[in-house]
C-alpha positions in Angstrom: -55.5 -1.8 -59.0 -57.3 -1.3 -62.0 -58.9 2.4 -63.4 -62.1 1.5 -62.2 -61.3 0.5 -58.6 -59.3 3.3 -58.7 -62.6 5.5 -59.7 -65.1 3.7 -57.3 -62.7 4.4 -54.2 -62.5 8.3 -55.4 -66.3 8.0 -55.5 -66.2 6.4 -51.9 -64.4 9.8 -51.0 -61.1 7.4 -50.1 -58.3 10.3 -49.8 -55.4 9.0 -51.6 -52.8 11.7 -50.4 -51.3 12.3 -53.9 -49.7 15.6 -55.0 -53.2 17.5 -56.9 -51.2 18.6 -59.5 -51.1 15.0 -60.9 -53.6 13.7 -63.5 -54.9 10.2 -62.9 -56.8 8.6 -66.2 -57.7 5.1 -68.1 -55.4 3.5 -70.3 -56.5 0.1 -71.3 -58.1 -0.3 -67.7 -54.6 0.8 -65.9 -53.9 3.7 -64.1 -51.9 6.1 -66.1 -50.4 9.2 -63.9 -49.4 12.0 -66.2 -49.7 9.5 -69.1 -46.9 7.1 -67.5 -48.3 3.5 -66.9 -46.3 0.6 -64.5 -45.2 -2.9 -65.6 -44.3 -5.1 -62.5 -41.2 -6.4 -62.3 -39.8 -9.7 -61.3 -35.9 -8.8 -60.8 -33.7 -6.3 -60.7 -29.8 -6.1 -60.5 -28.4 -5.1 -57.4 -26.3 -2.7 -59.5 -29.0 0.0 -59.2 -29.5 1.8 -55.5 -32.8 1.3 -53.6 -35.0 4.1 -54.6 -33.6 4.8 -57.9 -35.7 6.2 -60.6 -32.9 5.4 -63.8 -34.5 7.0 -66.8 -34.2 4.8 -70.2 -33.4 6.0 -73.6 -33.4 4.6 -77.2 -30.2 6.7 -77.9 -32.4 9.8 -78.5 -35.0 10.5 -76.1 -35.8 9.3 -72.7 -39.1 7.4 -72.9 -39.5 5.2 -69.5 -38.2 4.8 -66.1 -36.8 2.2 -64.1 -38.1 2.9 -60.4 -36.2 0.5 -58.4 -38.7 0.8 -55.5 -38.8 -2.7 -53.9 -38.6 -2.4 -50.5 -39.0 1.4 -50.3 -42.0 3.0 -48.4 -44.2 5.0 -50.7 -44.1 8.9 -49.9 -47.5 10.4 -50.5 -47.8 13.8 -50.6 -44.1 13.9 -52.2 -44.5 11.1 -54.5 -43.3 11.8 -58.2 -45.7 10.8 -61.2 -43.3 7.2 -61.9 -44.1 6.3 -58.1 -47.5 7.3 -57.9 -47.9 4.6 -61.1 -45.9 1.9 -59.7 -48.1 2.5 -56.1 -51.3 2.1 -58.2 -50.1 -0.7 -60.2 -49.1 -2.3 -56.8 -52.0 -1.7 -54.6 -54.8 -3.6 -53.6 -58.3 -2.0 -53.9 -60.0 -4.3 -51.6 -57.7 -3.7 -48.7 -58.3 -0.3 -48.8 -61.9 -0.1 -49.0 -61.8 -2.3 -45.7 -59.4 -0.7 -43.9 -59.9 2.8 -45.0 -57.2 5.6 -45.2 -54.6 3.7 -42.7 -53.8 1.4 -45.5 -52.5 4.2 -47.5 -49.0 3.5 -45.6 -47.2 0.9 -48.0 -43.8 -0.4 -48.6 -43.2 -1.7 -52.1 -42.8 -5.4 -52.7 -41.8 -5.2 -56.2 -39.8 -2.5 -58.4 -41.5 -1.2 -62.0 -40.7 0.1 -65.4 -42.7 3.2 -66.1 -43.5 4.0 -69.4 -45.5 6.7 -71.4 -48.7 5.7 -72.7 -47.4 6.8 -76.1 -44.6 4.4 -76.2 -46.6 1.6 -74.4 -47.1 -1.0 -77.6 -43.8 -0.2 -79.3 -42.3 -0.8 -75.5 -43.9 -4.4 -75.0 -43.0 -5.2 -78.8 -39.5 -4.1 -79.2 -38.0 -4.1 -75.8 -39.7 -6.1 -72.6 -38.5 -9.4 -73.8 -34.7 -8.5 -74.0 -34.9 -6.1 -70.7 -32.6 -8.7 -68.7 -29.6 -8.0 -71.2 -29.9 -4.1 -72.1 -31.4 -3.0 -68.7 -30.6 -6.0 -66.4 -33.9 -6.3 -64.9 -36.7 -8.7 -65.9 -40.7 -8.1 -66.4 -43.1 -10.4 -64.4 -44.9 -11.3 -67.7 -41.2 -12.9 -68.8 -40.7 -14.3 -65.4 -43.7 -15.1 -63.3 -41.6 -15.9 -60.4 -38.3 -14.6 -59.4 -34.9 -17.0 -58.9 -34.5 -16.6 -55.2 -31.0 -18.1 -54.3 -30.7 -21.1 -52.2 -30.4 -20.3 -48.3 -28.0 -22.2 -46.1 -29.9 -24.8 -43.5 -26.8 -25.4 -42.1 -27.1 -25.4 -37.8 -23.4 -25.4 -37.3 -20.4 -23.4 -39.4 -17.4 -25.4 -38.8 -14.1 -23.2 -38.5 -11.1 -23.8 -40.4 -7.8 -22.8 -38.7 -4.7 -21.0 -40.0 -5.8 -20.4 -43.3 -3.5 -17.7 -45.1 -5.0 -15.4 -48.1 -1.4 -14.3 -49.2 -2.1 -11.6 -51.6 -4.5 -8.8 -52.5 -5.8 -10.9 -55.7 -6.6 -14.1 -53.4 -8.3 -11.9 -51.0 -10.4 -9.8 -53.6 -11.8 -13.2 -55.1 -12.5 -14.6 -51.7 -14.5 -11.6 -50.6 -16.8 -11.8 -54.1 -17.2 -15.6 -53.4 -18.7 -14.5 -50.2 -21.3 -11.4 -51.8 -22.7 -13.7 -54.1 -26.4 -15.5 -52.9 -26.4 -17.7 -55.8 -24.1 -21.0 -55.7 -23.5 -21.3 -59.3 -21.7 -18.1 -58.9 -20.5 -18.5 -55.4 -18.7 -21.7 -56.9 -16.9 -20.3 -59.6 -15.2 -17.8 -57.5 -14.0 -20.4 -55.2 -13.0 -22.5 -58.3 -11.0 -19.1 -59.4 -9.4 -19.3 -55.8 -7.7 -22.7 -57.2 -6.9 -21.2 -60.3 -5.0 -18.6 -58.5 -2.9 -20.7 -56.2 -1.5 -22.6 -59.2 0.2 -18.9 -60.8 1.0 -18.6 -57.2 2.9 -22.0 -57.4 4.6 -20.9 -60.1 5.7 -17.4 -58.7 6.7 -19.0 -55.8 8.9 -21.8 -57.6 10.5 -18.9 -59.6 11.5 -17.0 -56.5 13.4 -20.1 -55.5 15.5 -20.1 -58.6 16.7 -16.8 -58.0 18.6 -15.8 -61.0 18.7 -19.2 -62.7 17.5 -18.1 -65.7 18.3 -21.7 -67.3 16.3 -23.3 -64.6 13.3 -20.6 -64.7 13.1 -21.5 -68.1 12.5 -25.3 -68.0 9.9 -24.4 -64.9 7.7 -22.4 -67.5 8.1 -25.0 -69.9 7.0 -27.5 -67.7 3.9 -25.9 -66.4 3.3 -24.0 -69.9 2.7 -27.5 -71.4 0.1 -28.2 -68.7 -3.8 -28.6 -69.7 -6.4 -26.8 -67.7 -7.3 -30.3 -65.8 -3.8 -30.9 -65.5 -3.2 -28.1 -63.5 -6.4 -28.4 -61.3 -5.1 -32.2 -60.3 -1.8 -30.8 -59.0 -3.9 -28.0 -57.0 -6.2 -31.0 -56.1 -3.3 -33.6 -54.6 -1.4 -31.0 -53.2 -4.5 -30.7 -50.4 -3.8 -34.0 -49.4 -0.4 -36.4 -48.9 -0.9 -40.1 -50.1 -3.0 -42.6 -48.4 -4.2 -39.9 -45.6 -7.9 -40.5 -46.1 -8.1 -37.1 -47.2 -10.3 -38.0 -50.7 -12.0 -41.1 -49.3 -13.8 -38.7 -47.4 -14.8 -36.0 -49.3 -16.0 -38.7 -51.9 -17.9 -40.6 -48.8 -19.7 -37.1 -48.1 -20.1 -36.1 -51.6 -21.9 -39.2 -52.2 -23.8 -39.3 -48.8 -26.9 -37.7 -50.2 -28.4 -40.2 -52.5 -31.3 -38.1 -54.3 -28.1 -36.8 -56.4 -26.9 -40.1 -57.2 -28.7 -40.1 -60.9 -27.6 -35.9 -61.7 -24.3 -37.1 -60.4 -24.4 -40.3 -63.0 -25.6 -38.2 -65.7 -23.3 -35.4 -65.3 -20.2 -37.6 -64.2 -20.9 -40.4 -66.6 -23.3 -40.0 -69.5 -21.5 -36.7 -70.2 -18.1 -38.2 -69.5 -14.8 -36.4 -70.6 -11.1 -37.4 -71.1 -10.2 -36.7 -67.5 -12.7 -39.2 -66.1 -10.5 -41.8 -64.5 -13.2 -44.3 -64.3 -14.9 -45.5 -67.8 -18.3 -47.5 -67.3 -21.7 -47.2 -68.0 -24.2 -45.2 -65.5 -26.0 -48.8 -64.5 -22.9 -50.0 -62.7 -21.7 -46.3 -61.5 -25.0 -45.9 -59.7 -24.3 -49.8 -58.0 -20.6 -48.4 -57.2 -22.0 -45.7 -55.4 -25.3 -46.8 -54.1 -24.0 -46.9 -50.4 -21.8 -43.7 -51.0 -18.4 -44.4 -51.0 -17.1 -47.8 -50.1 -14.0 -49.0 -51.1 -14.6 -52.8 -51.9 -17.8 -52.0 -53.6 -16.5 -49.5 -55.6 -13.4 -51.7 -56.5 -16.0 -54.7 -57.0 -17.8 -52.1 -60.2 -14.4 -51.3 -61.9 -13.4 -48.1 -59.9 -10.1 -48.1 -58.7 -9.5 -46.8 -54.8 -6.0 -46.0 -55.4 -4.8 -42.2 -54.4 -3.9 -41.5 -58.4 -7.8 -42.8 -58.8 -9.5 -40.9 -56.0 -7.5 -37.8 -56.2 -8.1 -37.8 -59.7 -11.9 -38.2 -59.7 -12.1 -35.5 -56.9 -10.7 -33.4 -59.9 -12.7 -34.5 -62.3 -15.8 -33.7 -60.3 -14.6 -30.3 -59.5 -14.0 -29.5 -63.1 -17.5 -31.0 -64.4 -19.4 -28.9 -62.0 -17.1 -25.7 -63.2 -17.9 -26.5 -66.6 -21.1 -27.2 -66.4 -22.0 -23.7 -64.8 -19.6 -21.8 -66.8 -20.2 -23.3 -70.5 -23.5 -22.8 -72.1 -23.1 -24.7 -75.5 -24.7 -28.0 -76.9 -22.9 -30.9 -75.7 -22.1 -29.9 -72.0 -23.9 -31.0 -69.3 -26.0 -27.7 -67.9 -26.2 -26.5 -64.6 -29.4 -24.0 -64.0 -30.7 -21.9 -61.0 -33.0 -25.1 -60.8 -29.7 -27.1 -59.7 -28.5 -24.7 -57.1 -29.4 -27.1 -53.9 -27.5 -30.0 -56.0 -24.5 -27.5 -56.0 -25.0 -26.3 -52.5 -24.9 -29.7 -50.6 -22.4 -31.6 -53.0 -20.2 -29.3 -55.0 -19.6 -26.2 -52.6 -18.6 -28.6 -49.5 -16.0 -30.5 -51.6 -14.3 -27.2 -53.0 -14.2 -25.7 -49.6 -12.4 -28.8 -48.1 -9.9 -28.8 -50.7 -9.2 -24.8 -50.5 -9.1 -25.3 -46.5 -6.1 -27.2 -47.1 -4.7 -25.7 -50.4 -4.7 -22.2 -48.5 -3.3 -23.6 -45.1 -0.1 -22.1 -43.9 
């Protein structure tokens, strides 16, 4: 509410229940509480504990506070100036005028940055825009709508038996994949599980050679010459023997959602890389995948269906998703939060299927 609305409620004898030592005044139409005014935030990093008030300093003095109050109840008589300023920024005067004192009870729907009025203009000019970097929170003026991670609409979870997370590093990586809400971050952690498995393969091969230093040297040299994609391809092929239909099934699922075909064509063909086994134009690619995966249609459009081709294409798709999420640079196809559903429905099932075979004991 603004200061005019607050003043009108006071004239109407509305009892806010605030600590009487707090002074509420007008600052540019906003309610200033002990010279503190609140700015609404859209997003706050989960690294801050709920309910915390974190001082913000310029390196010399504290001039503002992060009030991480989203989801917290407002505690009237015990509330500090920072919380009261946040409450008055969020509360609706219209609702209070209709429902009276009962509407003093409130759970915050946002968190707030509370700044002293003497530093208000300087904060807006010099600090607000970069708060996502230096403070891990975002103002609603910079981001009107908060980013909400894509939520699963799965009606069923398919269990995969006999998977072995062999060591603490593998387990830690898998557990971190679970806690990330965003498909972008989750996919990268799942990709890390593939990378770790390559290192596990090297260690296992070395252990099998025992004290054969010459053999170990040859082994390390052979692995060391591999580029990143070649390592990924070895892992992907480890997931399935030749001619099992495994990669056909993965591609059939990946291309079953027709709404993503144009985006796949742009990412895989228009932004093609050397590791792409299929060198063709986008129009022909779209013709080939129009029916999802069909061996005759793919072959007829110049997309071979041998084990080598299909396994390499699966690895290539996974690698392109990884690069398009991890890299933010000119010349790279970029995936953003607007693409979370695309990643969730196409990329994540592919990599989970591969991991379920790679980590099967």
